[in-house]
N, C-alpha and C positions, 0 to 999 in steps of 0.2 A: 388563758396559757399561750404562747406564740405557736405558731408550726414547726418556728426553729430548736423550741426544746419540747417539742414531742418525738417520743418513743418508738421504735416502730423496727421489727425485727423480721428475717426472713431469710429461707434461702430456696435453694434452685440445685438441681442435681439435670446435668448433661452428660448421656453415655456417647460417645461415638462410635458408629459402626464396624470399627477395627479396632487391636491393639494401638497406640501410635504412641512414639516419642518425638513426634514432630511441633515444635514450639509452634509454628504459624498454626498447625491445628488447637493444639490445646487453647492459645491467646483465643481461637475462634470461639471457643466452647466457654472459658472465661467471661468471655465478651457479651455472650449470648444469654449465659446466666445471668451475669447482672443487668441485663435489659429488661430480662423477664422479673426480677424483683423490684428494681429501680421507682422510687415512687417520688416524684418532685412533691418539694414544700418540708422536705424531710434534712434535716443538717446531719450527715454519715459522719461518723466517728472513726470506723473502721469497716473492714470488709477482709473475708478469707474465702480461698479457693482450697478444698480440698480434693486430691487426687486421690484415687481410692480403686483397690485392686490391682496396685502397682505389679511387675514382674519382671524379672529380666530377659533379657531380647532372648529369644530361642525357648523359652519356657513354655511357652503358650501355643498349644498346638491345635491348630486349625483345625476346619472338613477341606473339602477341594471345591467346594462350594461357597464357600464366604469371601468378604471381600476383607483384601492388606492392604498397609502398608506400601503403597509405588516404590519402586526400588528408586527414583529420580527421588524423590523422599529422602530417603535415608542417605543418596552422597549429598545433599544439597546441606543437611543436617551436620554429618561427618565435615565438610568443607567450613560450615560456619564454626562449628566446632574445633578446627584448626585455627580459624585465623582469630578465633580470639583468644586462644591457648597463645599465639604466640605476639599478638598486639593487645593484649592485655583484656580483662572482662568485660564485658557488655561494648566491648569494640562493635561487634556487629549486634544487632537486635531487633525485634518486630517495630514496625512503625506504632501501631499501640500504645508501647513503651517511652514518654516524652525524654530529650535528651538532659533536662532541669527538670522536673517536676515540680509542680507549685503546691505539693504538699509537704509535708516533714514527718518525720518519726516520732512519736512520742517518746524521750528516754529516758524520761526522769524516773523509771522502775526497773529500768537493764539492770542487768545482774551482771556482777563482775567477770570477767573473762580472764581469770587467772593463766589457764592455762594457754593461751591463744595468744596473750598479750603483754610482752616484757612491760611495758609502762605501766599494769596494773599488778606487777608483784608486789610485796611488801618487803621493804627496804629493812634490813637489820644491820644494828651497829654494834659492835664491839668495842669497850673502852677496856 
């Protein structure tokens, strides 16, 4: 059996010290988790990142001594969101995300998206 055909599964959990919606922090923790579970010699076919315990902004009450997301982080994320809304999705992104990834998503089993894609609507002709 070749190492490329060997199966391997693992998971990692990273808990930020404070609630955050900062893409830079989320990317940092995702990469940290991947580094923890990566094993050379395996051909990886997929990976997933789970974001747990999500809350709307202002929904989480912290005590006076808990660390919190810096205000500068909020301002930067708001600016990035405005730029991406104006100039297009993924105009700005973290450097960890390549502009042209060398992998492709397998779409052979992709479900149709009739509700969001006009080209996939059924065509009916009346004669």
